[in-house]
KEKE-3310 file (N, C-alpha, C; in steps of 0.2 Angstrom, whole numbers, plus 5000, padded with zeros to 4 digits):
npx = (4936:4948:4949:4948:4957:4951:4941:4933:4943:4940:4937:4946:4950:4964:4975:4992:5009:5013:5002:4994:4980:4976:4969:4963:4956:4961:4971:4966:4965:4977:4988:4995:4992:5002:4996:4999:4997:5003:5007:5013:5023:5040:5043:5051:5050:5041:5048:5059:5053:5048:5059:5066:5057:5060:5073:5072:5064:5062:5055:5043:5038:5034:5032:5021:5017:5011:5016:5008:5008:5000:4996:4990:4994:4996:4997:5007:5016:5019:5026:5038:5043:5045:5054:5065:5068:5070:5060:5052:5040:5021:5016:5002:4989:4978:4972:4961:4943:4947:4956:4947:4949:4958:4949:4939:4947:4948:4959:4961:4965:4956:4958:4972:4971:4976:4982:4985:4998:4995:4994:4990:4988:4983:4975:4975:4961:4956:4954:4958:4972:4981:4986:4992:4991:4998:5002:5005:5019:5025:5035:5034:5037:5047:5050:5039:5030:5036:5036:5022:5018:5024:5016:5005)
npy = (5025:5033:5034:5050:5065:5070:5061:5048:5035:5018:5005:4990:4972:4962:4949:4947:4945:4935:4929:4935:4945:4961:4976:4991:5000:4998:5006:5019:5034:5032:5031:5038:5032:5025:5019:5009:5003:4990:4982:4968:4956:4953:4959:4971:4986:4986:4979:4988:5000:4995:4991:5003:5010:5001:5004:5017:5016:5021:5033:5029:5019:5021:5030:5037:5034:5021:5010:5001:4989:4984:4970:4960:4947:4931:4926:4918:4920:4933:4931:4924:4934:4945:4940:4937:4950:4956:4964:4972:4977:4976:4966:4965:4954:4955:4945:4936:4939:4942:4956:4964:4975:4983:4987:4994:5005:5010:5007:4996:4987:4980:4974:4969:4962:4966:4978:4995:5007:5014:5026:5031:5042:5042:5050:5050:5050:5043:5049:5052:5061:5064:5058:5048:5041:5030:5023:5006:5004:5015:5021:5028:5043:5043:5054:5062:5056:5058:5072:5074:5067:5075:5086:5083)
npz = (4946:4956:4974:4981:4988:5003:5004:5014:5019:5012:5023:5027:5028:5027:5024:5029:5024:5033:5036:5046:5051:5045:5048:5041:5049:5062:5064:5066:5074:5080:5071:5056:5039:5026:5012:5000:4984:4973:4957:4956:4965:4964:4952:4941:4943:4954:4964:4965:4970:4982:4989:4990:4999:5010:5012:5017:5028:5042:5040:5036:5044:5060:5076:5072:5060:5048:5036:5023:5011:4997:4986:4973:4974:4981:4999:5001:4990:4993:5006:5002:4994:5002:5012:5003:4999:5011:5017:5029:5033:5033:5020:5011:5005:4992:4986:4986:4989:4973:4970:4977:4987:4980:4970:4978:4981:4968:4960:4953:4938:4927:4914:4915:4927:4940:4952:4949:4951:4965:4978:4994:5006:5022:5035:5054:5057:5047:5034:5018:5013:5004:4988:4974:4958:4947:4931:4926:4922:4927:4940:4956:4965:4979:4987:4986:4995:5007:5008:5008:5020:5030:5030:5038)
capx = (4939:4952:4947:4951:4958:4945:4936:4935:4946:4937:4940:4947:4954:4968:4980:4999:5014:5014:4995:4990:4975:4977:4963:4965:4953:4965:4976:4962:4966:4984:4994:4993:4994:5004:4993:5003:4995:5007:5005:5015:5029:5045:5043:5057:5048:5038:5054:5063:5049:5047:5066:5067:5054:5064:5079:5070:5059:5060:5051:5036:5035:5037:5027:5016:5015:5012:5016:5004:5009:4995:4996:4985:4998:4994:5001:5013:5021:5022:5030:5044:5046:5047:5060:5070:5070:5071:5055:5050:5033:5016:5014:4995:4987:4972:4971:4954:4941:4953:4956:4942:4951:4960:4943:4936:4951:4948:4965:4961:4965:4952:4962:4978:4970:4980:4982:4990:5002:4991:4997:4985:4990:4977:4977:4973:4954:4953:4953:4963:4975:4986:4986:4995:4990:5002:5001:5009:5026:5028:5037:5032:5043:5047:5051:5033:5027:5039:5033:5015:5018:5026:5010:5000)
capy = (5031:5032:5038:5057:5068:5072:5055:5043:5029:5012:5000:4983:4968:4958:4945:4950:4940:4930:4926:4939:4949:4968:4980:4998:5004:4997:5012:5025:5037:5030:5032:5040:5026:5026:5014:5008:4997:4989:4977:4961:4955:4950:4963:4976:4992:4985:4978:4994:5004:4992:4991:5010:5011:4998:5008:5023:5014:5025:5038:5027:5015:5025:5031:5041:5032:5014:5008:4995:4988:4979:4968:4955:4941:4927:4928:4913:4923:4939:4929:4923:4940:4949:4937:4938:4957:4959:4969:4972:4980:4972:4965:4963:4951:4957:4940:4934:4939:4945:4963:4968:4981:4987:4990:4999:5011:5013:5006:4989:4987:4974:4970:4966:4958:4968:4985:5000:5010:5019:5027:5035:5044:5042:5053:5046:5050:5039:5053:5053:5068:5064:5052:5048:5035:5030:5017:5000:5005:5021:5022:5034:5047:5042:5060:5065:5053:5061:5079:5074:5065:5081:5091:5080)
capz = (4948:4962:4979:4981:4994:5007:5005:5019:5016:5014:5028:5024:5032:5023:5027:5027:5021:5038:5038:5051:5048:5046:5047:5041:5055:5068:5065:5067:5081:5082:5066:5049:5035:5019:5009:4993:4980:4968:4953:4957:4968:4960:4945:4942:4946:4960:4968:4966:4974:4989:4992:4991:5005:5015:5013:5020:5033:5048:5038:5034:5050:5066:5081:5070:5053:5046:5029:5021:5004:4994:4979:4971:4975:4987:5005:5000:4986:4997:5011:4999:4991:5008:5014:4998:4999:5018:5018:5036:5034:5030:5013:5011:4999:4990:4981:4986:4982:4969:4969:4981:4990:4975:4967:4982:4980:4961:4957:4950:4931:4925:4909:4918:4933:4945:4954:4946:4956:4968:4985:4998:5013:5026:5042:5059:5057:5041:5029:5013:5013:4998:4984:4967:4955:4941:4927:4928:4921:4930:4947:4960:4968:4986:4991:4987:5001:5013:5009:5010:5027:5034:5031:5043)
cpx = (4942:4949:4951:4952:4952:4940:4938:4937:4942:4940:4941:4950:4957:4973:4987:5003:5015:5007:4991:4985:4977:4971:4965:4962:4957:4970:4973:4963:4973:4989:4991:4995:4996:5001:4995:5000:5001:5005:5007:5022:5034:5046:5048:5055:5045:5044:5058:5060:5049:5054:5068:5063:5057:5070:5078:5064:5057:5055:5044:5033:5039:5031:5020:5013:5016:5012:5012:5005:5004:4996:4991:4988:4995:4999:5007:5018:5024:5027:5037:5047:5048:5053:5066:5073:5071:5066:5051:5044:5028:5015:5007:4993:4979:4970:4964:4949:4946:4952:4950:4943:4954:4954:4940:4940:4951:4955:4966:4961:4962:4955:4968:4977:4974:4979:4987:4994:4999:4994:4992:4988:4984:4979:4974:4965:4951:4952:4959:4965:4979:4985:4989:4993:4994:5001:5006:5016:5029:5029:5035:5038:5042:5047:5044:5029:5029:5036:5026:5014:5019:5021:5005:5002)
cpy = (5030:5036:5045:5059:5071:5066:5051:5037:5022:5008:4994:4979:4963:4954:4947:4944:4934:4927:4930:4944:4957:4972:4988:5002:5003:5002:5019:5027:5036:5032:5034:5033:5028:5019:5013:5002:4996:4983:4970:4961:4952:4954:4969:4982:4991:4984:4984:4999:5002:4992:4999:5012:5007:5002:5015:5022:5018:5031:5036:5022:5018:5026:5034:5039:5024:5014:5002:4995:4982:4977:4962:4948:4937:4928:4923:4917:4929:4937:4928:4930:4945:4946:4938:4945:4960:4965:4968:4976:4976:4972:4962:4960:4952:4951:4937:4937:4944:4952:4967:4975:4986:4991:4995:5006:5014:5012:4999:4989:4980:4970:4967:4962:4960:4976:4989:5003:5016:5020:5032:5036:5046:5045:5048:5046:5046:5043:5053:5060:5069:5058:5054:5041:5035:5023:5012:5001:5011:5021:5028:5037:5047:5049:5064:5063:5057:5068:5079:5072:5071:5086:5089:5082)
cpz = (4955:4967:4979:4988:4997:5008:5011:5016:5017:5018:5024:5029:5027:5027:5025:5025:5027:5040:5043:5047:5050:5044:5047:5047:5062:5069:5066:5074:5083:5077:5059:5045:5028:5016:5001:4990:4974:4964:4956:4961:4963:4953:4946:4945:4953:4965:4970:4971:4981:4992:4994:4998:5011:5017:5017:5026:5038:5046:5037:5039:5056:5071:5078:5063:5052:5039:5028:5014:5002:4987:4979:4971:4981:4993:5004:4996:4990:5003:5008:4997:4997:5011:5010:4998:5006:5019:5025:5038:5031:5023:5013:5005:4998:4984:4980:4991:4978:4967:4972:4984:4985:4971:4971:4982:4973:4958:4954:4942:4929:4919:4911:4924:4939:4947:4950:4952:4960:4975:4988:5005:5017:5033:5048:5060:5051:5035:5024:5012:5007:4994:4977:4964:4948:4938:4929:4927:4924:4938:4950:4963:4976:4990:4991:4993:5007:5014:5011:5018:5032:5035:5036:5050)
residu = (MET:ALA:ILE:GLN:VAL:GLY:ASP:LYS:ALA:PRO:ASP:PHE:GLU:LEU:LYS:ASP:ASN:HIS:GLY:ARG:SER:VAL:LYS:LEU:SER:ASP:PHE:ARG:GLY:GLU:LYS:ASN:VAL:VAL:LEU:LEU:PHE:TYR:PRO:PHE:ALA:PHE:THR:GLY:VAL:CYS:THR:GLY:GLU:LEU:CYS:ALA:LEU:ARG:ASP:ASN:LEU:PRO:LYS:PHE:VAL:ASN:ASP:ASP:THR:GLN:LEU:LEU:ALA:VAL:SER:ASN:ASP:SER:ILE:HIS:THR:LEU:ARG:VAL:PHE:GLY:GLU:GLN:GLU:ASN:LEU:GLU:TYR:PRO:LEU:LEU:SER:ASP:PHE:TRP:PRO:HIS:GLY:GLU:VAL:SER:ARG:ALA:TYR:GLY:VAL:PHE:ASP:GLU:ASP:LYS:GLY:CYS:ALA:VAL:ARG:GLY:THR:PHE:ILE:ILE:ASP:LYS:GLU:GLY:VAL:VAL:ARG:TRP:THR:VAL:VAL:ASN:GLY:LEU:PRO:ASP:ALA:ARG:ASP:LEU:ASN:GLU:TYR:VAL:LYS:ALA:LEU:GLU:THR:LEU)
# end
């Protein structure tokens, strides 16, 4: 079961597409976090969602908010994907131990071996304030994220 609104967001440390360590708790007290899980780089729906975020980046990466996108791909795959699509926000690798963070958030699909489309908006105190979880083929509505961020 996915993490619910009002839950404390599980902390984690993952490598980004440039090999840098990113910890969720590093943003505590500083920024709200849009934590977005997606199945795989280079797939149609994932690419569309991540490019839509890129095209609206000032809403998701600014003085008050940080976007973190997590998949079960390796950092090497994410580096190439990020460069190809000009994604200038952290693409985090939940590759090994495979799906550990996705499981902690309740969005890992054991049968498919990847995360489903889960999004968690986490406030500056580390509490989940909004969430949506969609199945693998179902894209999320970017405008819903914007509305949820406006309430913080």
